[in-house]
Phi, psi and omega in degrees: 000140179264148181270132178272122177246116181268136179275144177242158176246127180274119180252146180224136179287136180280351181255301186261349177086002178302137179239144179209139174272129182244131179301135181301325181297326179290317178300317180296328177291318183283327185231065180295138176064021177256140174292149185305325183295342181266359181296137180211138179223172175265137180290130178287346181271315185233000179064024176265186184280132173250137179233170179293128177281133182266000000 
């Protein structure tokens, strides 16, 4: 049996610094055909903008 390794995208809040790994499959569902640098979500801690951490 082969092991499935899912890739995650590390997102970071631009206001409070909260970081969270988000599964790539979820990002692809939310942002089809978007380059990774344009991914943006709302921070669950302060409701500000989260972007991909470089």
